[in-house]
C-alpha positions in Angstrom: 6.3 -9.2 -22.5 7.3 -6.5 -20.0 10.5 -4.4 -20.1 11.2 -5.9 -16.6 12.2 -8.9 -15.2 8.9 -9.5 -13.0 8.4 -12.9 -12.1 4.6 -12.2 -13.4 4.3 -13.8 -16.7 0.9 -12.6 -17.0 -1.7 -10.3 -15.3 -5.4 -10.1 -15.4 -7.0 -8.3 -18.1 -8.5 -5.3 -15.4 -4.4 -4.8 -13.7 -4.7 -1.8 -15.4 -6.9 0.5 -17.5 -6.6 -0.1 -21.4 -3.2 2.1 -22.8 -2.2 3.3 -19.2 1.0 1.3 -18.8 3.7 3.3 -18.3 7.3 2.5 -17.5 9.9 4.9 -15.5 13.9 3.7 -15.1 15.2 5.0 -11.9 18.2 7.2 -12.1 19.3 7.7 -8.4 19.8 5.8 -5.6 20.5 1.9 -4.8 17.8 0.8 -7.6 19.3 3.1 -10.0 18.5 1.4 -13.7 15.7 -0.5 -12.3 12.4 -0.1 -14.1 9.3 0.8 -12.1 5.7 0.2 -13.6 3.1 2.7 -12.9 -0.6 3.1 -14.6 -1.7 6.7 -16.0 -5.1 7.0 -16.5 -7.6 10.2 -16.9 -11.0 9.3 -16.3 -13.0 11.8 -18.4 -12.5 14.5 -21.0 -13.1 17.2 -18.6 -10.2 19.0 -16.6 -8.7 16.8 -14.2 -9.5 18.7 -10.6 -6.7 16.4 -9.2 -4.1 13.6 -9.7 -5.0 10.7 -7.4 -1.7 9.0 -6.2 -2.5 5.3 -5.2 0.6 4.0 -3.1 0.4 0.5 -2.1 1.8 -1.4 0.9 2.6 -5.1 1.3 2.2 -8.2 0.3 -0.1 -6.3 -2.4 0.6 -4.3 -5.2 -1.1 -1.8 -7.2 -3.5 -4.4 -8.6 -5.0 -3.8 -4.9 -6.4 -0.4 -5.8 -8.8 -2.0 -8.8 -12.2 -1.4 -6.9 -11.5 2.0 -6.0 -10.2 2.9 -9.7 -13.1 1.6 -11.4 -15.4 3.2 -8.7 -13.8 6.5 -9.9 -14.0 5.7 -13.3 -17.8 4.8 -13.4 -18.3 7.8 -11.4 -16.6 10.5 -13.8 -14.8 11.7 -11.4 -12.6 14.4 -12.9 -9.3 13.3 -12.1 -5.9 11.8 -13.3 -5.0 8.3 -11.8 -1.4 7.1 -10.8 -0.9 3.8 -9.2 2.9 2.3 -9.1 4.0 -1.0 -8.4 7.0 -0.4 -5.9 10.3 -2.5 -7.0 10.2 -6.1 -6.1 6.2 -6.2 -6.6 3.8 -6.3 -9.3 5.0 -5.7 -13.0 8.1 -3.7 -11.7 11.9 -5.0 -11.7 12.7 -7.5 -8.9 14.4 -6.2 -5.7 17.8 -6.9 -5.5 18.2 -6.6 -1.9 15.6 -6.5 1.4 13.8 -3.3 0.8 11.9 -1.4 3.6 9.4 2.1 3.4 12.4 4.6 3.0 13.9 3.0 0.3 10.3 2.6 -1.8 10.1 6.2 -0.6 13.4 7.5 -2.3 12.3 5.9 -5.5 8.3 7.3 -5.2 10.1 10.6 -5.3 11.8 9.9 -8.6 8.5 9.5 -10.4 6.9 12.3 -8.4 9.4 14.5 -9.5 9.5 13.2 -13.4 5.8 13.5 -13.6 5.9 16.7 -11.6 2.7 15.7 -9.8 0.4 18.4 -8.4 -3.0 18.9 -6.8 -2.4 15.1 -5.6 -4.8 13.4 -3.8 -2.6 11.0 -1.8 -4.3 7.4 -1.3 -2.0 5.1 1.0 -2.4 1.8 2.9 -0.5 -0.4 4.8 3.1 0.7 4.2 2.2 2.8 1.5 1.5 5.1 4.4 5.1 5.9 5.3 6.3 5.6 1.8 3.5 7.6 0.2 3.9 10.4 2.6 7.7 9.9 3.1 8.0 10.8 -0.5 5.8 13.5 -0.3 7.1 15.4 2.8 9.7 17.1 1.4 7.5 18.8 -1.3 4.0 19.0 1.0 2.2 21.5 -1.4 2.0 19.1 -4.0 -0.7 17.5 -2.0 -4.0 18.7 -1.6 -5.7 16.1 -0.1 -5.3 12.6 1.7 -6.9 9.3 2.6 -5.7 6.8 4.8 -6.6 3.2 5.4 -5.1 0.8 7.8 -1.6 2.5 8.1 0.6 4.4 10.0 3.3 6.7 10.5 3.1 7.2 14.0 4.8 4.7 16.8 2.6 2.0 16.8 0.6 2.2 20.9 1.7 -0.6 22.7 -2.4 -1.4 24.0 -4.6 -3.7 22.4 -3.7 -5.6 18.9 -0.1 -5.2 17.6 1.7 -7.2 15.3 2.9 -9.3 18.0 -0.3 -10.6 19.0 -2.3 -10.3 16.2 -4.1 -11.9 14.1 -3.5 -14.7 17.0 -1.3 -14.6 20.1 0.0 -18.2 18.8 0.7 -17.0 15.5 1.3 -13.5 15.2 2.2 -11.6 11.7 5.8 -10.6 12.9 6.9 -14.2 13.1 5.2 -15.3 9.8 8.3 -14.7 8.0 10.3 -16.8 10.2 8.1 -19.2 9.9 7.3 -19.3 6.4 10.2 -20.1 3.8 10.5 -17.5 1.1 9.5 -20.4 -1.7 6.2 -20.5 -0.1 5.9 -16.8 0.6 3.8 -15.9 -2.3 1.0 -18.2 -1.0 0.9 -16.7 2.5 0.3 -13.2 0.5 -2.4 -14.9 -1.5 -4.4 -15.6 0.9 -4.3 -12.6 3.9 -4.5 -10.4 1.1 -7.7 -11.6 -0.2 -9.0 -13.0 3.2 -8.8 -10.2 5.3 -12.4 -10.7 7.3 -12.3 -11.4 10.9 -11.7 -15.4 11.5 -10.8 -18.1 14.0 -7.6 -19.4 14.0 -8.6 -23.1 12.6 -10.2 -21.5 9.4 -7.4 -18.8 9.3 -4.8 -21.9 9.1 -7.3 -24.3 6.8 -7.0 -21.1 4.0 -3.6 -20.6 4.0 -2.6 -24.4 3.8 -4.7 -24.4 0.9 -3.0 -21.7 -0.7 0.1 -23.5 0.1 -1.0 -26.7 -1.4 -2.5 -24.6 -4.6 0.8 -22.9 -5.0 2.9 -26.2 -4.5 1.1 -28.2 -7.4 0.9 -24.7 -9.5 -2.8 -24.5 -9.7 -2.8 -21.2 -7.9 -1.0 -19.4 -10.4 -1.6 -21.2 -13.7 -4.0 -19.2 -15.0 -3.1 -15.9 -13.8 -6.6 -14.4 -14.1 -7.4 -13.6 -10.4 -5.9 -11.5 -7.5 -4.8 -14.5 -5.3 -2.7 -15.7 -8.2 -1.1 -12.0 -8.7 -0.4 -11.7 -4.9 1.3 -15.5 -4.6 2.9 -14.6 -8.3 4.8 -11.5 -7.5 6.7 -13.7 -5.1 7.7 -16.2 -7.1 11.4 -15.0 -7.1 13.0 -15.4 -3.7 14.7 -12.2 -3.4 11.3 -10.7 -3.9 9.8 -12.5 -1.3 12.7 -12.1 1.1 12.2 -8.4 0.2 8.3 -8.6 1.3 9.3 -10.8 4.3 11.5 -7.7 5.6 8.9 -5.5 6.1 6.8 -8.1 8.0 9.8 -8.5 10.3 9.7 -4.6 11.2 5.7 -4.8 12.2 6.8 -4.5 15.9 8.4 -1.6 16.0 6.2 0.2 12.7 6.4 3.9 13.2 9.5 3.6 15.4 11.9 2.8 12.8 14.9 0.2 13.1 18.1 -1.3 12.1 19.1 -4.1 10.4 21.6 -5.4 8.1 21.2 -6.1 4.7 23.3 -9.0 2.9 23.8 -6.4 -0.5 24.0 -2.6 1.1 25.4 -3.7 4.9 23.6 -1.7 7.6 20.1 -0.2 7.1 18.5 2.4 9.4 15.1 4.2 8.8 14.7 5.8 12.4 15.5 9.2 10.9 13.2 8.4 7.7 10.3 8.0 10.8 11.2 11.0 12.7 11.3 13.1 9.6 7.5 12.4 8.5 6.4 12.6 12.4 8.2 16.0 12.6 6.5 17.7 9.9 3.0 16.0 8.8 1.3 18.2 11.1 3.1 21.4 10.5 3.0 21.1 6.9 -1.0 19.5 6.5 -2.4 20.0 9.9 -4.4 23.0 11.3 -1.2 24.8 11.6 0.0 24.1 8.1 -2.3 24.0 4.8 -5.1 21.9 6.6 -5.5 19.7 3.6 -8.9 17.8 3.7 -8.0 14.1 5.1 -10.3 11.3 5.6 -9.5 7.7 6.9 -11.0 4.0 6.5 -10.3 1.5 9.1 -10.8 -2.1 9.2 -11.0 -2.9 13.2 -9.6 -6.4 13.1 -6.0 -5.0 12.9 -3.6 -3.0 14.9 -3.8 -0.2 12.3 -7.5 0.3 12.8 -7.6 0.6 16.6 -8.4 3.7 18.5 -5.2 4.4 19.6 -3.9 4.7 15.9 -7.1 6.3 14.5 -6.3 9.1 17.4 -2.8 9.6 16.2 -4.0 10.5 12.7 -6.5 12.6 13.9 -4.4 14.7 16.3 -2.2 15.2 13.3 -5.0 15.8 10.5 -7.8 17.2 12.6 -9.9 17.4 9.3 -10.0 13.5 9.4 -12.4 13.6 12.2 -15.0 14.8 10.1 -14.4 12.0 7.6 -13.6 8.6 9.5 -14.9 5.4 9.1 -14.4 2.4 11.1 -15.4 -1.3 10.0 -15.0 -3.7 12.7 -16.1 -6.6 10.7 -13.0 -6.0 8.2 -9.5 -6.8 8.7 -6.4 -4.9 7.3 -6.7 -5.0 3.5 -9.8 -2.7 4.0 -9.6 -1.7 0.4 -10.6 -5.2 -1.0 -13.8 -4.8 0.9 -14.9 -1.6 1.0 -13.5 0.0 -2.6 -16.7 1.9 -3.9 -17.3 3.4 -0.7 -14.0 4.8 -0.7 -14.2 6.0 -4.2 -17.5 8.0 -3.5 -15.6 9.7 -0.5 -12.7 10.5 -2.8 -15.4 11.5 -5.4 -17.0 14.2 -3.0 -13.5 15.3 -1.3 -12.2 16.1 -5.3 -15.5 17.7 -6.6 -17.6 18.8 -3.4 -21.0 16.6 -4.9 -22.1 13.4 -4.1 -21.2 10.9 -7.3 -23.4 11.4 -10.1 -24.5 15.0 -9.3 -26.8 13.9 -6.4 
């Protein structure tokens, strides 16, 4: 059905706008020959004022941006929308090794150059922050605007919430990849992405257990018509699950980078990848550089939404101070809750006007 070996046998009807599905064969790096899925949709007949590039994180895929995308379309925002699935996610080819941000950024760079993307409004979430920014940082003039949601490219401050004590000290996110076998990882993804509101330990465990039970019986992915079915089924192969779990194992050193050994590629080290981003982002896009328009949306129940992380973004990109939005009642996957608000902000950033000409 698809020109990839994705474990997704089907997707919901709104996975991408009709007629927007595209496929790109990577030509370099360890993923050369693999096929990347992306959607490419122009919102209106009016000339696009920007190309909105959505870059997803883990354990999600491009489908997580459906709420923002659909609101941009309903707002008739004059833009082109690009949203890809990283290798090992969504409709793209399966991973063949345990991938982290630097690998996905290198693949995305190939797509950016292939499409020659310019006048970009970059939208990033979670690991999509280092992936998207890492992909554009060598050619920063391609980017005119940036919207960040619950992500960081900076060394994670040790105060308050970290992924070593969140969401619960007894069960921190960084340990889940060691506690949950790969065959059940999709069920965990199904719950955490779609149920990212603040909750207690017992409701959280009940929710995860329910998804695991539904995954084991097959009912979670039988119809493939819900977001939970997508998050689960994309990890239906062991290597995709292991690749996703590798990102979770990295969370204690998010922004610092780390070294690990992959069974296929051998020693891997993304510390230089982070050092490059951190040394260039302010100079390229901050007030002493191009001073691009920037906005931030942060769910407060999450280490990436705490004050110290927001301050790092605002220091590097001072214009974000004018457009920082915080939601203490939302967790990490803020795009599942505040998509309409973010689309309206993007409309204002792109057009300088309120949606609907207000």
